[in-house]
All heavy atoms as TSV, in Angstrom:
chain	resi	resn	atom	element	x	y	z
A	1	MET	N	N	139.976	125.943	116.791
A	1	MET	CA	C	139.576	127.310	116.580
A	1	MET	C	C	138.780	127.848	117.767
A	1	MET	O	O	139.051	128.907	118.241
A	1	MET	CB	C	138.722	127.419	115.314
A	1	MET	CG	C	139.518	127.292	114.064
A	1	MET	SD	S	140.554	128.728	113.931
A	1	MET	CE	C	140.742	128.837	112.207
A	2	GLU	N	N	137.794	127.123	118.194
A	2	GLU	CA	C	136.954	127.568	119.293
A	2	GLU	C	C	137.580	127.162	120.628
A	2	GLU	O	O	137.627	125.981	120.948
A	2	GLU	CB	C	135.560	126.959	119.176
A	2	GLU	CG	C	134.779	127.423	117.975
A	2	GLU	CD	C	134.333	128.864	118.114
A	2	GLU	OE1	O	134.118	129.321	119.251
A	2	GLU	OE2	O	134.238	129.524	117.078
A	3	PRO	N	N	138.063	128.129	121.393
A	3	PRO	CA	C	138.692	127.769	122.667
A	3	PRO	C	C	137.728	127.137	123.663
A	3	PRO	O	O	138.134	126.286	124.459
A	3	PRO	CB	C	139.237	129.089	123.208
A	3	PRO	CG	C	138.949	130.128	122.209
A	3	PRO	CD	C	138.159	129.545	121.099
A	4	ALA	N	N	136.462	127.535	123.609
A	4	ALA	CA	C	135.498	126.957	124.563
A	4	ALA	C	C	135.278	125.476	124.273
A	4	ALA	O	O	135.188	124.666	125.212
A	4	ALA	CB	C	134.181	127.719	124.483
A	5	LEU	N	N	135.182	125.117	122.994
A	5	LEU	CA	C	135.010	123.699	122.647
A	5	LEU	C	C	136.242	122.886	123.028
A	5	LEU	O	O	136.122	121.760	123.504
A	5	LEU	CB	C	134.734	123.551	121.151
A	5	LEU	CG	C	133.317	123.833	120.680
A	5	LEU	CD1	C	133.221	123.693	119.167
A	5	LEU	CD2	C	132.341	122.902	121.350
A	6	MET	N	N	137.403	123.467	122.810
A	6	MET	CA	C	138.639	122.754	123.145
A	6	MET	C	C	138.748	122.538	124.654
A	6	MET	O	O	139.154	121.477	125.111
A	6	MET	CB	C	139.851	123.534	122.631
A	6	MET	CG	C	139.856	123.691	121.130
A	6	MET	SD	S	139.970	122.146	120.267
A	6	MET	CE	C	141.665	121.789	120.514
A	7	PHE	N	N	138.385	123.563	125.430
A	7	PHE	CA	C	138.428	123.430	126.889
A	7	PHE	C	C	137.415	122.399	127.371
A	7	PHE	O	O	137.728	121.568	128.234
A	7	PHE	CB	C	138.159	124.785	127.551
A	7	PHE	CG	C	138.185	124.732	129.039
A	7	PHE	CD1	C	139.381	124.606	129.723
A	7	PHE	CD2	C	137.007	124.774	129.771
A	7	PHE	CE1	C	139.412	124.542	131.105
A	7	PHE	CE2	C	137.020	124.711	131.151
A	7	PHE	CZ	C	138.232	124.605	131.821
A	8	ALA	N	N	136.209	122.450	126.814
A	8	ALA	CA	C	135.180	121.482	127.196
A	8	ALA	C	C	135.606	120.068	126.822
A	8	ALA	O	O	135.381	119.118	127.576
A	8	ALA	CB	C	133.857	121.832	126.526
A	9	ALA	N	N	136.233	119.918	125.654
A	9	ALA	CA	C	136.688	118.597	125.221
A	9	ALA	C	C	137.767	118.059	126.156
A	9	ALA	O	O	137.720	116.898	126.570
A	9	ALA	CB	C	137.217	118.676	123.788
A	10	ALA	N	N	138.725	118.907	126.503
A	10	ALA	CA	C	139.796	118.470	127.411
A	10	ALA	C	C	139.223	118.103	128.778
A	10	ALA	O	O	139.634	117.093	129.371
A	10	ALA	CB	C	140.834	119.572	127.542
A	11	ALA	N	N	138.279	118.893	129.255
A	11	ALA	CA	C	137.669	118.607	130.560
A	11	ALA	C	C	136.911	117.282	130.522
A	11	ALA	O	O	137.009	116.480	131.457
A	11	ALA	CB	C	136.733	119.742	130.961
A	12	MET	N	N	136.176	117.035	129.441
A	12	MET	CA	C	135.416	115.781	129.342
A	12	MET	C	C	136.337	114.574	129.285
A	12	MET	O	O	136.063	113.543	129.918
A	12	MET	CB	C	134.507	115.821	128.124
A	12	MET	CG	C	133.321	116.744	128.290
A	12	MET	SD	S	132.267	116.775	126.857
A	12	MET	CE	C	131.398	115.221	127.054
A	13	VAL	N	N	137.431	114.679	128.547
A	13	VAL	CA	C	138.357	113.548	128.455
A	13	VAL	C	C	139.015	113.289	129.812
A	13	VAL	O	O	139.106	112.135	130.250
A	13	VAL	CB	C	139.410	113.793	127.352
A	13	VAL	CG1	C	140.518	112.762	127.415
A	13	VAL	CG2	C	138.755	113.772	125.976
A	14	VAL	N	N	139.447	114.335	130.492
A	14	VAL	CA	C	140.092	114.162	131.797
A	14	VAL	C	C	139.101	113.599	132.814
A	14	VAL	O	O	139.423	112.655	133.551
A	14	VAL	CB	C	140.696	115.495	132.293
A	14	VAL	CG1	C	141.122	115.408	133.742
A	14	VAL	CG2	C	141.873	115.877	131.416
A	15	ILE	N	N	137.896	114.147	132.857
A	15	ILE	CA	C	136.875	113.650	133.788
A	15	ILE	C	C	136.541	112.190	133.481
A	15	ILE	O	O	136.404	111.365	134.383
A	15	ILE	CB	C	135.613	114.536	133.732
A	15	ILE	CG1	C	135.909	115.882	134.370
A	15	ILE	CG2	C	134.435	113.867	134.421
A	15	ILE	CD1	C	134.833	116.921	134.142
A	16	GLY	N	N	136.436	111.854	132.193
A	16	GLY	CA	C	136.132	110.480	131.803
A	16	GLY	C	C	137.224	109.506	132.206
A	16	GLY	O	O	136.946	108.415	132.713
A	17	LEU	N	N	138.483	109.882	131.994
A	17	LEU	CA	C	139.591	108.984	132.340
A	17	LEU	C	C	139.722	108.802	133.856
A	17	LEU	O	O	139.940	107.687	134.335
A	17	LEU	CB	C	140.894	109.511	131.744
A	17	LEU	CG	C	141.006	109.409	130.228
A	17	LEU	CD1	C	142.258	110.122	129.750
A	17	LEU	CD2	C	141.011	107.960	129.788
A	18	VAL	N	N	139.582	109.888	134.603
A	18	VAL	CA	C	139.685	109.782	136.058
A	18	VAL	C	C	138.510	108.982	136.612
A	18	VAL	O	O	138.683	108.097	137.464
A	18	VAL	CB	C	139.763	111.190	136.696
A	18	VAL	CG1	C	139.623	111.116	138.204
A	18	VAL	CG2	C	141.063	111.859	136.314
A	19	GLY	N	N	137.317	109.269	136.119
A	19	GLY	CA	C	136.144	108.532	136.575
A	19	GLY	C	C	136.224	107.059	136.258
A	19	GLY	O	O	135.852	106.204	137.065
A	20	GLN	N	N	136.736	106.740	135.069
A	20	GLN	CA	C	136.882	105.336	134.702
A	20	GLN	C	C	137.908	104.641	135.591
A	20	GLN	O	O	137.729	103.489	135.972
A	20	GLN	CB	C	137.288	105.204	133.240
A	20	GLN	CG	C	137.378	103.762	132.808
A	20	GLN	CD	C	137.978	103.605	131.440
A	20	GLN	OE1	O	138.589	104.517	130.909
A	20	GLN	NE2	N	137.812	102.439	130.870
A	21	GLY	N	N	138.958	105.340	135.944
A	21	GLY	CA	C	139.956	104.761	136.843
A	21	GLY	C	C	139.370	104.402	138.198
A	21	GLY	O	O	139.613	103.319	138.727
A	22	PHE	N	N	138.577	105.307	138.765
A	22	PHE	CA	C	137.940	105.019	140.046
A	22	PHE	C	C	136.924	103.884	139.909
A	22	PHE	O	O	136.806	103.033	140.796
A	22	PHE	CB	C	137.258	106.268	140.607
A	22	PHE	CG	C	138.219	107.235	141.239
A	22	PHE	CD1	C	138.440	108.477	140.676
A	22	PHE	CD2	C	138.893	106.900	142.397
A	22	PHE	CE1	C	139.331	109.366	141.254
A	22	PHE	CE2	C	139.783	107.777	142.989
A	22	PHE	CZ	C	140.006	109.021	142.414
A	23	GLU	N	N	136.192	103.867	138.806
A	23	GLU	CA	C	135.200	102.810	138.588
A	23	GLU	C	C	135.884	101.451	138.434
A	23	GLU	O	O	135.411	100.442	138.963
A	23	GLU	CB	C	134.376	103.119	137.338
A	23	GLU	CG	C	133.143	102.274	137.208
A	23	GLU	CD	C	132.072	102.664	138.206
A	23	GLU	OE1	O	131.799	103.863	138.352
A	23	GLU	OE2	O	131.507	101.761	138.847
A	24	MET	N	N	137.020	101.418	137.739
A	24	MET	CA	C	137.736	100.154	137.570
A	24	MET	C	C	138.277	99.655	138.912
A	24	MET	O	O	138.308	98.452	139.155
A	24	MET	CB	C	138.860	100.313	136.557
A	24	MET	CG	C	138.332	100.490	135.150
A	24	MET	SD	S	139.619	100.801	133.973
A	24	MET	CE	C	140.196	99.145	133.694
A	25	ARG	N	N	138.677	100.582	139.769
A	25	ARG	CA	C	139.136	100.165	141.097
A	25	ARG	C	C	137.993	99.537	141.880
A	25	ARG	O	O	138.165	98.525	142.555
A	25	ARG	CB	C	139.714	101.361	141.846
A	25	ARG	CG	C	140.300	100.964	143.193
A	25	ARG	CD	C	140.967	102.101	143.858
A	25	ARG	NE	N	139.994	103.161	144.124
A	25	ARG	CZ	C	140.245	104.226	144.858
A	25	ARG	NH1	N	141.421	104.397	145.386
A	25	ARG	NH2	N	139.318	105.130	145.061
A	26	LYS	N	N	136.796	100.127	141.780
A	26	LYS	CA	C	135.629	99.551	142.454
A	26	LYS	C	C	135.297	98.168	141.895
A	26	LYS	O	O	134.927	97.260	142.641
A	26	LYS	CB	C	134.408	100.456	142.270
A	26	LYS	CG	C	134.418	101.700	143.076
A	26	LYS	CD	C	133.074	102.390	142.884
A	26	LYS	CE	C	133.181	103.867	143.011
A	26	LYS	NZ	N	131.921	104.552	142.690
A	27	ILE	N	N	135.419	98.009	140.583
A	27	ILE	CA	C	135.124	96.717	139.960
A	27	ILE	C	C	136.112	95.668	140.439
A	27	ILE	O	O	135.739	94.543	140.764
A	27	ILE	CB	C	135.139	96.848	138.423
A	27	ILE	CG1	C	133.981	97.722	137.950
A	27	ILE	CG2	C	135.069	95.480	137.756
A	27	ILE	CD1	C	134.074	98.130	136.494
A	28	ARG	N	N	137.399	96.032	140.486
A	28	ARG	CA	C	138.414	95.077	140.945
A	28	ARG	C	C	138.180	94.666	142.390
A	28	ARG	O	O	138.379	93.519	142.760
A	28	ARG	CB	C	139.805	95.683	140.795
A	28	ARG	CG	C	140.298	95.674	139.397
A	28	ARG	CD	C	141.791	95.969	139.347
A	28	ARG	NE	N	142.180	96.219	137.978
A	28	ARG	CZ	C	142.537	97.398	137.500
A	28	ARG	NH1	N	142.586	98.433	138.298
A	28	ARG	NH2	N	142.866	97.543	136.243
A	29	LYS	N	N	137.769	95.614	143.218
A	29	LYS	CA	C	137.518	95.285	144.628
A	29	LYS	C	C	136.263	94.441	144.797
A	29	LYS	O	O	136.153	93.676	145.752
A	29	LYS	CB	C	137.406	96.554	145.453
A	29	LYS	CG	C	138.735	97.227	145.676
A	29	LYS	CD	C	138.601	98.426	146.578
A	29	LYS	CE	C	139.969	99.039	146.825
A	29	LYS	NZ	N	139.885	100.182	147.734
A	30	SER	N	N	135.303	94.573	143.879
A	30	SER	CA	C	134.067	93.800	144.008
A	30	SER	C	C	134.237	92.364	143.528
A	30	SER	O	O	133.457	91.501	143.898
A	30	SER	CB	C	132.938	94.471	143.228
A	30	SER	OG	O	133.166	94.377	141.843
A	31	ILE	N	N	135.251	92.087	142.726
A	31	ILE	CA	C	135.518	90.731	142.256
A	31	ILE	C	C	136.425	90.068	143.290
A	31	ILE	O	O	137.521	90.541	143.572
A	31	ILE	CB	C	136.180	90.739	140.862
A	31	ILE	CG1	C	135.227	91.354	139.844
A	31	ILE	CG2	C	136.565	89.332	140.454
A	31	ILE	CD1	C	135.829	91.527	138.471
A	32	THR	N	N	135.945	88.954	143.844
A	32	THR	CA	C	136.683	88.352	144.959
A	32	THR	C	C	137.604	87.219	144.528
A	32	THR	O	O	138.652	87.028	145.115
A	32	THR	CB	C	135.697	87.818	146.017
A	32	THR	OG1	O	134.796	86.909	145.383
A	32	THR	CG2	C	134.915	88.952	146.636
A	33	THR	N	N	137.248	86.453	143.520
A	33	THR	CA	C	138.084	85.318	143.142
A	33	THR	C	C	139.038	85.704	142.017
A	33	THR	O	O	138.734	86.552	141.186
A	33	THR	CB	C	137.220	84.132	142.689
A	33	THR	OG1	O	136.434	84.535	141.565
A	33	THR	CG2	C	136.321	83.659	143.806
A	34	ASP	N	N	140.198	85.069	141.990
A	34	ASP	CA	C	141.231	85.409	141.016
A	34	ASP	C	C	140.871	84.994	139.594
A	34	ASP	O	O	141.306	85.620	138.646
A	34	ASP	CB	C	142.563	84.765	141.402
A	34	ASP	CG	C	143.184	85.443	142.601
A	34	ASP	OD1	O	142.888	86.639	142.806
A	34	ASP	OD2	O	143.949	84.789	143.314
A	35	GLU	N	N	140.117	83.912	139.434
A	35	GLU	CA	C	139.797	83.473	138.074
A	35	GLU	C	C	138.831	84.429	137.370
A	35	GLU	O	O	138.792	84.487	136.162
A	35	GLU	CB	C	139.240	82.054	138.054
A	35	GLU	CG	C	137.906	81.878	138.761
A	35	GLU	CD	C	138.054	81.469	140.205
A	35	GLU	OE1	O	139.191	81.344	140.682
A	35	GLU	OE2	O	137.014	81.292	140.860
A	36	GLN	N	N	138.049	85.200	138.125
A	36	GLN	CA	C	137.139	86.166	137.519
A	36	GLN	C	C	137.826	87.497	137.240
A	36	GLN	O	O	137.334	88.291	136.468
A	36	GLN	CB	C	135.938	86.413	138.424
A	36	GLN	CG	C	135.004	85.244	138.521
A	36	GLN	CD	C	133.844	85.570	139.448
A	36	GLN	OE1	O	133.872	86.556	140.164
A	36	GLN	NE2	N	132.830	84.731	139.425
A	37	LEU	N	N	138.968	87.753	137.868
A	37	LEU	CA	C	139.659	89.026	137.712
A	37	LEU	C	C	140.563	88.965	136.491
A	37	LEU	O	O	141.701	88.545	136.547
A	37	LEU	CB	C	140.471	89.352	138.963
A	37	LEU	CG	C	141.178	90.699	138.975
A	37	LEU	CD1	C	140.157	91.823	138.871
A	37	LEU	CD2	C	141.991	90.860	140.223
A	38	SER	N	N	140.045	89.343	135.365
A	38	SER	CA	C	140.848	89.448	134.153
A	38	SER	C	C	140.596	90.810	133.541
A	38	SER	O	O	139.592	91.461	133.819
A	38	SER	CB	C	140.494	88.340	133.170
A	38	SER	OG	O	139.196	88.526	132.663
A	39	SER	N	N	141.508	91.254	132.698
A	39	SER	CA	C	141.352	92.576	132.108
A	39	SER	C	C	140.100	92.653	131.242
A	39	SER	O	O	139.468	93.703	131.144
A	39	SER	CB	C	142.584	92.933	131.285
A	39	SER	OG	O	142.751	92.007	130.235
A	40	LYS	N	N	139.713	91.522	130.640
A	40	LYS	CA	C	138.501	91.517	129.818
A	40	LYS	C	C	137.275	91.816	130.673
A	40	LYS	O	O	136.423	92.616	130.290
A	40	LYS	CB	C	138.344	90.173	129.125
A	40	LYS	CG	C	137.102	90.086	128.273
A	40	LYS	CD	C	136.942	88.712	127.656
A	40	LYS	CE	C	135.636	88.658	126.906
A	40	LYS	NZ	N	135.291	87.328	126.479
A	41	ASN	N	N	137.180	91.200	131.828
A	41	ASN	CA	C	136.031	91.417	132.702
A	41	ASN	C	C	135.975	92.851	133.222
A	41	ASN	O	O	134.901	93.410	133.392
A	41	ASN	CB	C	136.061	90.453	133.883
A	41	ASN	CG	C	135.788	89.027	133.466
A	41	ASN	OD1	O	135.246	88.781	132.398
A	41	ASN	ND2	N	136.179	88.096	134.308
A	42	VAL	N	N	137.118	93.453	133.458
A	42	VAL	CA	C	137.148	94.800	134.014
A	42	VAL	C	C	136.798	95.837	132.944
A	42	VAL	O	O	136.022	96.748	133.177
A	42	VAL	CB	C	138.526	95.093	134.643
A	42	VAL	CG1	C	138.630	96.532	135.073
A	42	VAL	CG2	C	138.768	94.179	135.829
A	43	PHE	N	N	137.361	95.698	131.743
A	43	PHE	CA	C	137.133	96.689	130.698
A	43	PHE	C	C	135.758	96.579	130.055
A	43	PHE	O	O	135.227	97.565	129.563
A	43	PHE	CB	C	138.208	96.585	129.608
A	43	PHE	CG	C	139.510	97.216	130.000
A	43	PHE	CD1	C	140.578	96.442	130.400
A	43	PHE	CD2	C	139.653	98.588	129.984
A	43	PHE	CE1	C	141.769	97.020	130.766
A	43	PHE	CE2	C	140.830	99.176	130.356
A	43	PHE	CZ	C	141.901	98.394	130.744
A	44	VAL	N	N	135.152	95.401	130.033
A	44	VAL	CA	C	133.881	95.202	129.356
A	44	VAL	C	C	132.701	95.364	130.309
A	44	VAL	O	O	131.560	95.307	129.889
A	44	VAL	CB	C	133.874	93.807	128.678
A	44	VAL	CG1	C	132.600	93.564	127.893
A	44	VAL	CG2	C	135.058	93.673	127.746
A	45	ASP	N	N	132.970	95.630	131.559
A	45	ASP	CA	C	131.896	95.774	132.536
A	45	ASP	C	C	130.958	96.916	132.150
A	45	ASP	O	O	131.388	97.943	131.629
A	45	ASP	CB	C	132.509	96.040	133.915
A	45	ASP	CG	C	131.512	95.826	135.026
A	45	ASP	OD1	O	130.672	96.720	135.224
A	45	ASP	OD2	O	131.570	94.777	135.681
A	46	ARG	N	N	129.672	96.733	132.407
A	46	ARG	CA	C	128.660	97.729	132.023
A	46	ARG	C	C	128.858	99.064	132.731
A	46	ARG	O	O	128.466	100.103	132.217
A	46	ARG	CB	C	127.260	97.218	132.345
A	46	ARG	CG	C	126.718	96.267	131.333
A	46	ARG	CD	C	125.262	95.993	131.567
A	46	ARG	NE	N	125.010	95.643	132.958
A	46	ARG	CZ	C	123.848	95.799	133.558
A	46	ARG	NH1	N	122.829	96.270	132.907
A	46	ARG	NH2	N	123.693	95.454	134.818
A	47	ARG	N	N	129.458	99.053	133.898
A	47	ARG	CA	C	129.641	100.296	134.651
A	47	ARG	C	C	130.626	101.241	133.970
A	47	ARG	O	O	130.639	102.434	134.261
A	47	ARG	CB	C	130.120	99.988	136.067
A	47	ARG	CG	C	129.054	99.269	136.879
A	47	ARG	CD	C	129.552	98.967	138.259
A	47	ARG	NE	N	130.289	97.719	138.247
A	47	ARG	CZ	C	130.799	97.132	139.319
A	47	ARG	NH1	N	130.671	97.704	140.488
A	47	ARG	NH2	N	131.439	95.991	139.221
A	48	ASN	N	N	131.449	100.723	133.047
A	48	ASN	CA	C	132.412	101.560	132.346
A	48	ASN	C	C	131.815	102.253	131.129
A	48	ASN	O	O	132.430	103.165	130.589
A	48	ASN	CB	C	133.617	100.735	131.890
A	48	ASN	CG	C	134.588	100.483	133.008
A	48	ASN	OD1	O	134.724	101.294	133.902
A	48	ASN	ND2	N	135.271	99.365	132.948
A	49	LEU	N	N	130.637	101.847	130.672
A	49	LEU	CA	C	130.089	102.393	129.429
A	49	LEU	C	C	129.849	103.897	129.511
A	49	LEU	O	O	130.085	104.609	128.536
A	49	LEU	CB	C	128.805	101.659	129.053
A	49	LEU	CG	C	128.978	100.205	128.631
A	49	LEU	CD1	C	127.628	99.587	128.313
A	49	LEU	CD2	C	129.908	100.089	127.452
A	50	LYS	N	N	129.394	104.393	130.651
A	50	LYS	CA	C	129.152	105.838	130.763
A	50	LYS	C	C	130.455	106.614	130.647
A	50	LYS	O	O	130.488	107.694	130.053
A	50	LYS	CB	C	128.434	106.167	132.057
A	50	LYS	CG	C	129.228	105.858	133.302
A	50	LYS	CD	C	128.452	106.139	134.571
A	50	LYS	CE	C	129.215	105.572	135.734
A	50	LYS	NZ	N	128.393	104.877	136.662
A	51	TRP	N	N	131.550	106.050	131.157
A	51	TRP	CA	C	132.840	106.728	131.057
A	51	TRP	C	C	133.362	106.676	129.634
A	51	TRP	O	O	133.974	107.643	129.161
A	51	TRP	CB	C	133.834	106.131	132.044
A	51	TRP	CG	C	133.340	106.235	133.451
A	51	TRP	CD1	C	132.963	105.208	134.266
A	51	TRP	CD2	C	133.112	107.436	134.196
A	51	TRP	NE1	N	132.534	105.705	135.473
A	51	TRP	CE2	C	132.613	107.068	135.459
A	51	TRP	CE3	C	133.289	108.794	133.925
A	51	TRP	CZ2	C	132.303	107.996	136.443
A	51	TRP	CZ3	C	132.968	109.710	134.900
A	51	TRP	CH2	C	132.481	109.311	136.140
A	52	TYR	N	N	133.137	105.553	128.948
A	52	TYR	CA	C	133.533	105.481	127.541
A	52	TYR	C	C	132.764	106.507	126.716
A	52	TYR	O	O	133.316	107.121	125.803
A	52	TYR	CB	C	133.285	104.082	126.976
A	52	TYR	CG	C	134.155	103.000	127.577
A	52	TYR	CD1	C	133.678	101.701	127.723
A	52	TYR	CD2	C	135.443	103.258	127.992
A	52	TYR	CE1	C	134.463	100.706	128.262
A	52	TYR	CE2	C	136.231	102.268	128.540
A	52	TYR	CZ	C	135.741	100.995	128.667
A	52	TYR	OH	O	136.526	100.016	129.202
A	53	ALA	N	N	131.487	106.722	127.034
A	53	ALA	CA	C	130.680	107.704	126.304
A	53	ALA	C	C	131.203	109.124	126.548
A	53	ALA	O	O	131.270	109.932	125.614
A	53	ALA	CB	C	129.218	107.587	126.718
A	54	ILE	N	N	131.578	109.437	127.780
A	54	ILE	CA	C	132.103	110.768	128.088
A	54	ILE	C	C	133.434	110.998	127.379
A	54	ILE	O	O	133.672	112.071	126.810
A	54	ILE	CB	C	132.237	110.956	129.615
A	54	ILE	CG1	C	130.858	111.020	130.260
A	54	ILE	CG2	C	133.033	112.209	129.950
A	54	ILE	CD1	C	130.877	111.025	131.760
A	55	ILE	N	N	134.305	109.993	127.379
A	55	ILE	CA	C	135.589	110.118	126.692
A	55	ILE	C	C	135.367	110.288	125.189
A	55	ILE	O	O	135.998	111.133	124.547
A	55	ILE	CB	C	136.482	108.893	126.990
A	55	ILE	CG1	C	136.864	108.874	128.467
A	55	ILE	CG2	C	137.719	108.898	126.115
A	55	ILE	CD1	C	137.475	107.573	128.939
A	56	GLY	N	N	134.465	109.497	124.621
A	56	GLY	CA	C	134.167	109.603	123.192
A	56	GLY	C	C	133.589	110.960	122.828
A	56	GLY	O	O	133.953	111.549	121.808
A	57	ALA	N	N	132.688	111.490	123.661
A	57	ALA	CA	C	132.118	112.806	123.391
A	57	ALA	C	C	133.198	113.886	123.462
A	57	ALA	O	O	133.194	114.828	122.660
A	57	ALA	CB	C	131.001	113.094	124.388
A	58	GLY	N	N	134.121	113.741	124.387
A	58	GLY	CA	C	135.227	114.693	124.481
A	58	GLY	C	C	136.110	114.658	123.251
A	58	GLY	O	O	136.542	115.702	122.751
A	59	LEU	N	N	136.381	113.470	122.735
A	59	LEU	CA	C	137.195	113.359	121.522
A	59	LEU	C	C	136.476	113.943	120.308
A	59	LEU	O	O	137.102	114.585	119.449
A	59	LEU	CB	C	137.567	111.893	121.274
A	59	LEU	CG	C	138.521	111.281	122.295
A	59	LEU	CD1	C	138.728	109.801	122.009
A	59	LEU	CD2	C	139.844	112.012	122.295
A	60	ILE	N	N	135.168	113.749	120.232
A	60	ILE	CA	C	134.390	114.321	119.125
A	60	ILE	C	C	134.381	115.846	119.222
A	60	ILE	O	O	134.553	116.540	118.211
A	60	ILE	CB	C	132.962	113.734	119.121
A	60	ILE	CG1	C	133.026	112.264	118.705
A	60	ILE	CG2	C	132.049	114.519	118.190
A	60	ILE	CD1	C	131.731	111.513	118.881
A	61	LEU	N	N	134.203	116.389	120.431
A	61	LEU	CA	C	134.266	117.844	120.599
A	61	LEU	C	C	135.637	118.389	120.222
A	61	LEU	O	O	135.746	119.462	119.627
A	61	LEU	CB	C	133.952	118.229	122.044
A	61	LEU	CG	C	132.492	118.360	122.428
A	61	LEU	CD1	C	132.386	118.709	123.899
A	61	LEU	CD2	C	131.802	119.398	121.585
A	62	TYR	N	N	136.675	117.667	120.565
A	62	TYR	CA	C	138.030	118.077	120.204
A	62	TYR	C	C	138.185	118.140	118.692
A	62	TYR	O	O	138.761	119.086	118.158
A	62	TYR	CB	C	139.045	117.105	120.808
A	62	TYR	CG	C	140.471	117.425	120.438
A	62	TYR	CD1	C	141.150	118.462	121.066
A	62	TYR	CD2	C	141.141	116.696	119.459
A	62	TYR	CE1	C	142.457	118.760	120.732
A	62	TYR	CE2	C	142.442	116.993	119.118
A	62	TYR	CZ	C	143.095	118.024	119.755
A	62	TYR	OH	O	144.382	118.322	119.411
A	63	TYR	N	N	137.656	117.164	118.008
A	63	TYR	CA	C	137.735	117.125	116.551
A	63	TYR	C	C	136.997	118.305	115.933
A	63	TYR	O	O	137.516	118.997	115.062
A	63	TYR	CB	C	137.178	115.809	116.020
A	63	TYR	CG	C	137.190	115.727	114.516
A	63	TYR	CD1	C	138.361	115.467	113.830
A	63	TYR	CD2	C	136.028	115.916	113.781
A	63	TYR	CE1	C	138.387	115.411	112.454
A	63	TYR	CE2	C	136.025	115.849	112.410
A	63	TYR	CZ	C	137.216	115.594	111.746
A	63	TYR	OH	O	137.232	115.550	110.380
A	64	PHE	N	N	135.769	118.570	116.408
A	64	PHE	CA	C	134.985	119.662	115.843
A	64	PHE	C	C	135.436	121.027	116.321
A	64	PHE	O	O	135.111	122.034	115.710
A	64	PHE	CB	C	133.495	119.462	116.129
A	64	PHE	CG	C	132.877	118.384	115.298
A	64	PHE	CD1	C	132.358	117.256	115.890
A	64	PHE	CD2	C	132.844	118.489	113.918
A	64	PHE	CE1	C	131.792	116.256	115.120
A	64	PHE	CE2	C	132.282	117.504	113.143
A	64	PHE	CZ	C	131.756	116.372	113.732
A	65	GLY	N	N	136.192	121.066	117.387
A	65	GLY	CA	C	136.707	122.333	117.890
A	65	GLY	C	C	137.960	122.803	117.172
A	65	GLY	O	O	138.495	123.853	117.473
A	66	GLY	N	N	138.422	122.025	116.230
A	66	GLY	CA	C	139.597	122.431	115.467
A	66	GLY	C	C	140.870	121.748	115.893
A	66	GLY	O	O	141.949	122.131	115.460
A	67	GLY	N	N	140.773	120.747	116.721
A	67	GLY	CA	C	141.969	120.057	117.192
A	67	GLY	C	C	142.594	119.158	116.158
A	67	GLY	O	O	143.710	118.700	116.308
A	68	SER	N	N	141.886	118.919	115.058
A	68	SER	CA	C	142.422	118.022	114.037
A	68	SER	C	C	143.269	118.756	113.009
A	68	SER	O	O	143.781	118.143	112.074
A	68	SER	CB	C	141.270	117.306	113.331
A	68	SER	OG	O	140.460	118.263	112.670
A	69	GLN	N	N	143.437	120.061	113.137
A	69	GLN	CA	C	144.245	120.819	112.187
A	69	GLN	C	C	145.715	120.556	112.434
A	69	GLN	O	O	146.175	120.573	113.562
A	69	GLN	CB	C	143.951	122.302	112.304
A	69	GLN	CG	C	142.536	122.649	111.941
A	69	GLN	CD	C	142.239	124.117	112.186
A	69	GLN	OE1	O	143.095	124.831	112.703
A	69	GLN	NE2	N	141.059	124.546	111.831
A	70	VAL	N	N	146.434	120.339	111.377
A	70	VAL	CA	C	147.873	120.055	111.501
A	70	VAL	C	C	148.679	121.254	111.110
A	70	VAL	O	O	148.395	121.998	110.259
A	70	VAL	CB	C	148.264	118.848	110.632
A	70	VAL	CG1	C	149.744	118.593	110.712
A	70	VAL	CG2	C	147.486	117.634	111.066
């Protein structure tokens, strides 16, 4: 219903996904040995938590902005 909330939600989700992608690239480059480079180590890294929070806030705004109407 609210176009401003929907726009803000879409922007937050896009910014969160792009930011997380760049952060994951930095994490992969900082890990030097192959045995430490696993998807679990990359996704659970503390540096990704801020991006997960931004993505989650965007999804919540989308829900409250009327995006859940079918």
